[in-house]
C-alpha positions as CSV (number, residue, x, y, z in Angstrom):
1,M,-176.0,110.9,-9.6
2,N,-173.5,111.8,-6.8
3,A,-174.7,112.7,-3.3
4,E,-173.4,114.4,-0.2
5,I,-175.0,114.0,3.2
6,I,-174.9,117.0,5.5
7,A,-175.8,116.3,9.1
8,V,-176.7,119.5,11.0
9,G,-176.3,119.6,14.8
10,S,-173.7,120.6,17.4
11,E,-174.6,117.6,19.4
12,L,-173.0,115.4,16.7
13,L,-169.8,117.3,16.8
14,L,-169.7,117.1,20.6
15,G,-170.1,113.3,20.5
16,Q,-173.4,113.4,22.4
17,I,-175.1,111.4,19.7
18,T,-174.0,109.2,16.8
19,N,-174.6,110.1,13.2
20,S,-176.6,106.9,12.4
21,N,-178.6,108.8,9.8
22,A,-175.6,108.9,7.4
23,R,-175.2,105.1,7.6
24,F,-178.9,104.5,6.9
25,L,-179.0,107.0,4.0
26,S,-175.8,105.7,2.4
27,S,-177.1,102.2,2.4
28,H,-180.4,103.1,0.8
29,L,-178.9,105.5,-1.7
30,A,-176.5,102.7,-2.8
31,E,-179.5,100.6,-3.7
32,L,-180.6,103.3,-6.1
33,G,-177.2,103.5,-7.7
34,I,-176.5,106.9,-6.2
35,N,-172.9,107.4,-5.2
36,V,-172.2,108.9,-1.8
37,Y,-168.7,110.4,-1.8
38,Y,-168.9,112.7,1.2
39,H,-170.4,112.8,4.7
40,T,-170.3,116.3,6.3
41,V,-171.2,117.2,9.9
42,V,-171.7,120.9,10.7
43,G,-172.8,122.5,13.9
44,D,-175.8,124.9,14.5
45,N,-174.1,127.8,12.9
46,A,-175.6,129.5,9.8
47,D,-172.2,130.7,8.4
48,R,-170.6,127.4,8.6
49,L,-173.6,125.6,7.2
50,K,-173.6,128.0,4.2
51,D,-169.9,127.2,3.7
52,A,-170.8,123.5,3.8
53,I,-173.6,123.9,1.2
54,E,-171.3,125.8,-1.2
55,I,-168.6,123.0,-1.0
56,A,-171.2,120.3,-1.5
57,E,-172.6,122.1,-4.6
58,S,-169.1,121.9,-6.1
59,R,-169.0,118.1,-5.9
60,A,-172.5,116.6,-5.6
61,D,-175.8,116.6,-7.6
62,L,-177.9,115.6,-4.7
63,I,-177.4,117.2,-1.3
64,I,-179.3,115.7,1.6
65,F,-179.6,117.5,4.9
66,T,-180.6,115.9,8.2
67,G,-181.5,117.9,11.3
68,G,-182.2,121.5,12.1
69,L,-185.9,121.5,11.1
70,G,-187.3,121.9,14.7
71,P,-188.9,124.8,16.6
72,T,-185.9,126.3,18.4
73,K,-183.5,129.1,17.6
74,D,-180.6,126.6,16.8
75,D,-182.8,124.9,14.2
76,L,-181.6,126.9,11.3
77,T,-181.3,124.5,8.3
78,K,-184.4,125.7,6.4
79,E,-183.6,129.4,7.0
80,T,-180.0,129.1,5.9
81,I,-180.8,127.1,2.7
82,S,-183.6,129.5,1.7
83,R,-181.3,132.4,2.0
84,H,-178.6,130.6,0.0
85,L,-181.0,129.6,-2.7
86,G,-182.7,133.0,-2.9
87,T,-186.1,131.7,-2.1
88,T,-188.6,132.1,0.8
89,L,-190.3,130.0,3.4
90,E,-194.0,129.5,3.4
91,M,-196.4,127.8,5.8
92,D,-197.5,124.3,4.8
93,Q,-201.1,124.2,6.0
94,E,-201.3,120.4,6.1
95,A,-198.2,120.2,8.3
96,L,-199.6,123.0,10.5
97,V,-202.9,121.2,11.0
98,S,-201.0,118.0,11.9
99,I,-198.9,119.9,14.5
100,V,-201.9,121.5,16.1
101,A,-203.7,118.2,16.3
102,F,-200.7,116.6,18.0
103,F,-200.7,119.1,20.8
104,E,-204.5,118.8,21.2
105,R,-204.3,115.0,21.5
106,A,-201.5,115.3,24.0
107,G,-203.3,117.9,26.0
108,R,-200.3,120.2,25.9
109,F,-200.1,123.9,25.3
110,M,-198.7,124.7,21.9
111,T,-196.2,127.6,21.9
112,E,-196.0,129.9,18.9
113,N,-192.5,128.8,17.9
114,N,-193.9,125.3,17.1
115,K,-195.5,126.7,14.0
116,K,-192.0,127.2,12.6
117,Q,-191.8,123.5,12.0
118,A,-194.5,123.8,9.3
119,L,-192.5,126.2,7.2
120,V,-191.2,124.8,3.9
121,L,-189.2,126.1,1.0
122,K,-191.5,127.8,-1.5
123,D,-192.3,125.6,-4.5
124,S,-190.6,122.6,-2.8
125,E,-192.2,119.1,-2.9
126,V,-193.2,118.4,0.7
127,L,-192.4,115.1,2.3
128,V,-195.1,114.2,4.9
129,N,-193.8,113.4,8.4
130,H,-196.0,110.5,9.7
131,H,-193.9,110.0,12.8
132,G,-193.2,113.6,14.0
133,M,-194.0,117.2,13.3
134,A,-191.6,118.9,10.8
135,P,-192.1,117.9,7.2
136,G,-189.3,117.2,4.9
137,M,-188.9,118.6,1.4
138,L,-187.3,118.3,-2.0
139,Y,-186.2,121.4,-3.9
140,K,-184.6,121.6,-7.3
141,K,-182.5,124.5,-8.5
142,G,-180.4,124.2,-11.6
143,D,-178.4,121.0,-11.6
144,H,-178.8,120.4,-7.9
145,L,-181.5,118.6,-5.9
146,F,-181.8,119.5,-2.2
147,M,-183.4,117.2,0.2
148,L,-184.2,118.2,3.8
149,L,-185.0,115.6,6.4
150,P,-185.7,115.7,10.1
151,G,-182.9,114.7,12.5
152,P,-184.5,112.1,14.8
153,P,-184.0,108.6,13.2
154,K,-187.5,107.5,14.1
155,E,-188.8,110.3,11.8
156,M,-186.1,110.5,9.2
157,E,-185.9,106.7,8.4
158,P,-189.6,106.2,7.5
159,M,-189.8,109.6,5.7
160,F,-186.9,108.6,3.5
161,Q,-188.0,105.1,2.9
162,F,-191.6,105.8,2.0
163,E,-191.7,109.4,0.9
164,A,-188.3,110.4,-0.5
165,K,-186.9,107.1,-1.9
166,P,-189.7,106.4,-4.4
167,K,-189.4,110.0,-5.7
168,L,-185.7,109.6,-6.2
169,A,-186.3,106.4,-8.1
170,K,-188.7,108.2,-10.4
171,I,-186.3,111.1,-11.0
172,L,-183.7,108.6,-11.9
173,N,-186.1,106.7,-14.3
174,H,-185.4,103.5,-12.5
175,A,-187.3,100.3,-13.2
176,D,-190.7,100.0,-11.5
177,V,-189.5,97.6,-8.8
178,I,-186.5,97.9,-6.5
179,L,-186.6,95.0,-4.0
180,S,-184.2,94.2,-1.2
181,H,-183.8,91.1,1.0
182,V,-181.4,90.9,3.9
183,L,-179.7,87.7,5.1
184,R,-178.5,87.7,8.7
185,F,-175.5,85.7,9.9
186,Y,-173.9,85.1,13.3
187,G,-170.8,83.2,14.2
188,I,-168.7,84.2,11.2
189,G,-166.7,87.4,10.8
190,E,-167.1,89.9,8.0
191,A,-163.7,89.1,6.6
192,E,-164.2,85.3,6.5
193,L,-167.7,85.8,5.0
194,E,-166.4,88.0,2.3
195,D,-163.5,85.7,1.6
196,R,-165.9,82.7,1.1
197,L,-168.1,84.8,-1.2
198,Q,-165.4,86.9,-3.0
199,D,-166.1,85.5,-6.5
200,I,-169.8,86.1,-6.1
201,L,-169.2,89.7,-4.9
202,D,-166.8,90.4,-7.7
203,K,-169.3,89.4,-10.4
204,Q,-172.4,91.0,-9.0
205,T,-174.4,93.2,-11.3
206,N,-178.1,92.7,-10.8
207,P,-178.9,91.9,-8.1
208,T,-176.2,93.7,-6.1
209,I,-174.9,92.3,-2.8
210,A,-173.8,94.6,0.0
211,P,-172.2,93.2,3.2
212,L,-172.4,95.0,6.5
213,A,-171.1,94.1,9.9
214,S,-172.4,95.4,13.2
215,D,-172.3,94.2,16.9
216,G,-170.8,90.8,16.0
217,E,-173.3,90.2,13.3
218,V,-172.9,90.2,9.5
219,T,-175.7,91.0,7.1
220,L,-175.9,90.7,3.3
221,R,-178.4,93.0,1.5
222,I,-179.4,91.6,-1.9
223,T,-181.1,94.2,-4.1
224,A,-182.7,93.6,-7.4
225,K,-184.0,96.2,-9.9
226,T,-186.6,94.9,-12.4
227,N,-190.0,95.6,-13.9
228,T,-192.0,93.3,-11.7
229,E,-191.8,92.0,-8.2
230,E,-191.8,88.4,-9.4
231,E,-188.7,89.0,-11.6
232,A,-187.0,90.7,-8.6
233,W,-187.6,87.7,-6.3
234,Q,-186.3,85.4,-9.0
235,L,-183.0,87.3,-9.1
236,I,-182.8,87.6,-5.4
237,N,-183.5,83.9,-4.8
238,G,-180.9,82.8,-7.3
239,A,-178.2,84.8,-5.5
240,K,-179.5,83.7,-2.2
241,A,-179.2,80.0,-3.1
242,E,-175.6,80.5,-4.2
243,I,-174.7,82.4,-1.0
244,L,-176.3,79.9,1.4
245,D,-174.6,77.0,-0.4
246,R,-171.3,78.6,0.9
247,V,-172.2,80.0,4.3
248,G,-175.7,78.8,5.1
249,E,-174.6,77.2,8.3
250,Y,-174.2,80.6,9.8
251,L,-177.6,82.0,8.7
252,Y,-180.1,82.7,11.5
253,G,-182.7,85.0,9.9
254,Y,-183.8,87.5,7.3
255,D,-184.8,91.2,6.9
256,D,-186.0,92.6,10.3
257,D,-185.1,89.5,12.3
258,S,-182.8,89.8,15.3
259,L,-181.2,87.0,17.4
260,A,-183.8,87.7,20.1
261,S,-186.8,87.8,17.7
262,K,-185.7,84.6,16.0
263,T,-185.3,82.9,19.4
264,V,-188.8,83.9,20.4
265,E,-190.2,82.9,17.0
266,L,-188.6,79.4,17.2
267,L,-189.8,78.8,20.7
268,K,-193.3,79.8,19.8
269,E,-193.3,77.5,16.7
270,Q,-192.1,74.6,18.8
271,G,-194.4,75.4,21.8
272,K,-191.4,75.6,24.2
273,T,-190.5,77.8,27.1
274,I,-187.2,79.3,28.3
275,S,-185.7,80.4,31.5
276,A,-182.3,81.9,32.4
277,A,-179.8,82.1,35.3
278,E,-177.5,85.1,34.8
279,S,-174.4,86.1,36.6
280,L,-172.1,88.4,34.5
281,T,-175.0,89.6,32.3
282,A,-177.2,90.5,35.3
283,G,-180.5,90.2,33.4
284,L,-179.4,91.4,30.0
285,F,-180.3,88.1,28.4
286,Q,-183.9,88.2,29.7
287,S,-184.1,91.9,28.9
288,E,-183.1,91.2,25.3
289,L,-185.8,88.5,24.9
290,A,-188.4,90.7,26.6
291,S,-187.7,93.5,24.0
292,V,-189.6,91.3,21.5
293,A,-193.3,91.6,21.4
294,G,-195.0,88.4,22.6
295,A,-192.0,87.2,24.5
296,S,-194.3,86.5,27.5
297,A,-195.6,83.4,25.7
298,V,-192.2,81.7,25.9
299,L,-190.1,83.5,28.6
300,T,-191.2,82.0,31.9
301,G,-188.7,83.8,34.1
302,G,-185.2,83.6,35.5
303,M,-182.8,84.6,38.2
304,I,-179.9,87.1,38.6
305,V,-177.4,85.4,40.8
306,Y,-174.5,87.7,40.7
307,N,-172.5,86.4,43.7
308,E,-171.7,83.0,45.1
309,E,-174.2,83.3,48.0
310,M,-177.1,83.8,45.6
311,K,-176.1,80.9,43.5
312,I,-176.1,78.7,46.6
313,Q,-179.2,80.2,48.2
314,H,-181.5,80.6,45.3
315,L,-180.3,78.2,42.6
316,G,-179.3,75.5,45.1
317,L,-175.8,75.1,43.8
318,A,-173.5,73.1,46.1
319,A,-170.9,75.3,47.9
320,E,-168.4,72.5,47.3
321,L,-168.9,72.8,43.6
322,L,-168.1,76.5,43.6
323,T,-165.1,76.0,45.8
324,E,-163.6,73.2,43.7
325,Y,-164.3,74.5,40.2
326,G,-164.9,78.3,40.7
327,V,-167.7,80.5,39.6
328,V,-166.3,80.9,36.1
329,S,-166.2,77.2,35.0
330,E,-167.9,74.7,32.9
331,Q,-169.2,72.8,35.9
332,T,-170.9,76.0,37.3
333,A,-172.4,76.9,34.0
334,L,-173.9,73.4,33.6
335,A,-175.2,73.4,37.2
336,M,-176.8,76.8,36.8
337,A,-178.6,75.9,33.6
338,E,-179.9,72.6,35.1
339,A,-181.0,74.3,38.3
340,V,-182.9,77.2,36.7
341,R,-184.6,74.8,34.2
342,S,-185.8,72.7,37.1
343,K,-187.0,75.6,39.2
344,F,-188.9,77.3,36.4
345,N,-190.0,74.0,34.7
346,T,-189.1,75.1,31.2
347,D,-188.2,73.2,28.1
348,I,-184.8,75.0,27.7
349,S,-182.7,77.1,29.9
350,V,-179.6,79.3,29.6
351,S,-176.9,80.2,32.1
352,L,-174.2,82.9,31.8
353,T,-171.2,83.2,34.1
354,G,-167.8,84.8,33.5
355,A,-165.3,87.5,34.0
356,A,-166.5,90.5,32.1
357,G,-163.4,92.5,32.8
358,P,-161.3,94.5,33.1
359,D,-160.0,92.3,35.9
360,A,-159.6,88.6,36.0
361,H,-161.8,86.4,38.2
362,G,-159.4,84.2,40.2
363,D,-157.3,82.3,37.7
364,Q,-159.8,83.0,34.8
365,P,-158.6,85.9,32.6
366,A,-160.9,88.8,31.7
367,G,-163.3,87.9,28.9
368,T,-163.7,84.3,29.9
369,V,-167.3,83.4,29.6
370,W,-169.2,80.1,30.0
371,I,-172.7,79.6,28.6
372,G,-174.8,76.7,29.6
373,I,-177.7,75.3,27.6
374,A,-180.0,72.7,29.3
375,T,-182.8,70.8,27.6
376,E,-184.7,67.7,28.5
377,N,-182.2,65.5,26.7
378,E,-178.9,67.2,27.2
379,T,-176.9,69.9,29.0
380,A,-173.9,71.5,27.4
381,A,-171.6,74.3,28.2
382,Y,-169.5,76.5,25.8
383,R,-166.4,78.5,26.7
384,L,-165.8,81.9,25.1
385,Q,-162.7,84.1,25.3
386,L,-163.8,87.6,24.5
387,S,-161.5,90.5,24.1
388,G,-163.7,93.6,24.3
389,M,-164.4,96.2,27.0
390,R,-166.5,95.1,30.0
391,N,-169.9,95.9,28.7
392,T,-169.1,94.9,25.2
393,N,-168.2,91.5,26.5
394,R,-171.5,91.3,28.4
395,L,-173.5,92.2,25.4
396,R,-171.7,89.9,23.1
397,A,-172.2,87.0,25.6
398,V,-175.9,87.6,25.4
399,K,-175.9,87.5,21.6
400,L,-173.8,84.3,21.6
401,A,-176.2,82.7,24.1
402,L,-179.1,83.6,21.8
403,S,-177.3,82.1,18.9
404,Y,-176.6,78.9,20.8
405,V,-180.3,78.7,21.7
406,I,-181.2,79.1,18.0
407,R,-178.9,76.4,17.0
408,T,-180.1,74.1,19.7
409,L,-183.7,74.6,18.6
410,T,-182.9,74.1,14.9
411,E,-180.2,71.5,15.0
412,G,-180.8,69.7,18.3
413,N,-177.5,70.9,19.7
414,A,-175.4,74.1,19.6
415,R,-172.3,73.9,17.6
416,K,-169.4,75.7,19.2
417,I,-168.9,79.1,17.6
C-alpha cells in the first residue's frame, strides 16, 4: 500500500506552526509496511484541496488528511471530500453527545457551529476522539482508502495510534502483533551511529530498524511483526543486543524516556538530590527537570546567577577568581557547582556558564560552554564548543548537562562527550 499525507491549514503554509503530524504518521506507517511517497500541504481553500485530492488519487492507495475538521468556516476538509466523493455528511450522535458533555463540564456556552464537528462522511467508519471533539473517519471508495484525522497533535496522535493503526493492520492482513521498542542515544551523531551499525541496517528484515535524529539525540526504533508478543520481544531483544554491543556506551534510555526523565529516575532510584547554578541557561536546566512529574522528590532548588555580581553575592564566589579566570572558565564552573551543592546540601549539583552567542564573551568565542558537576567525591568540569544559534546553544547545553549527570550517576564519572 502506498500513502500520501495531506495536511490542511493555511497556518502551515504561513510558517505559523510546524507540520509535525506528517513526521509522526510517516514513522508509524513505515512500521506497517506502508510506503509514504508524498507529503502535501494545502491551505484552507476548497478548490485547491480538491486539486490536491485528485493528484493524490493518481499516485496513492491510502490518502490521509490532517486538519480542517473543526467548527469554523475555514474548516472545510469534510465538506470538500464529501463533494468530491459524491457522498453526504451525517451527524454522529455519539460524537455529538461527547461534544455537548464537554461544554457542560466546562461550564461554557455551546454555539451552534460546534455541532459541525460531529458530522462524518455517510457510511464511514468513525474513529473516536478521546482527546478532543471532532471524530476521525475511514472511508473506502473503489481502490482508495480515505482517512480523516484532526489537526492538533494531542488529538491526532492517540487517535491514529489506538483507533486507526489497528484498523489499517487488519486491512493489510498483518500478523496479530506489531511491537516497537525505541533505543535512545546521546553523545553520538546520527552519521556515526549509522556507520557503526551499517551492516546491521543493511541486512534488516524482521525486525526492522529505523534511525531518527532530533535535537542532538538519536533514536533507533526496532519493530517486529509476529503472531505473539513473546516472539516479537525475542526478535527485538536479539537485534537490541547486537546494537548495544556496538554503541551501548551512548545509550541513556528507552521508549518514552527523555534525558530529563532518566535523570529524575536515576536520582530517585539512588535516593539522591540535585541542585543547579545557572548562568547562560538562566533556569532552563531546572525547568527541564521540573517538566518531569515527581521531580520535586529530587530537585531541591538552585540559583540563576546571570551576572558577576550575583555569582559573588549569592554563590559566594571570590571576585579575584572571576577577575583572574573570567566567568566563562573551568575554574568558575567548578566553583559554581561546589558552591550551589554546599548551599542546597544536595548529593549532586550542576553549573552552566558560557557564551551563548552571537557575540564572544571576552576572549571566549561564542558557543563556548563550561558545565560543572559536583558530587561528594569529585568535582569535574567539561568544556563544549557549540556552533548553533544563541538559544540552540542554550538548549543543547542543558541536554549535555543532563547527559553528564546521567553518566555520573551510572558510571561514577561523566565521560567527556
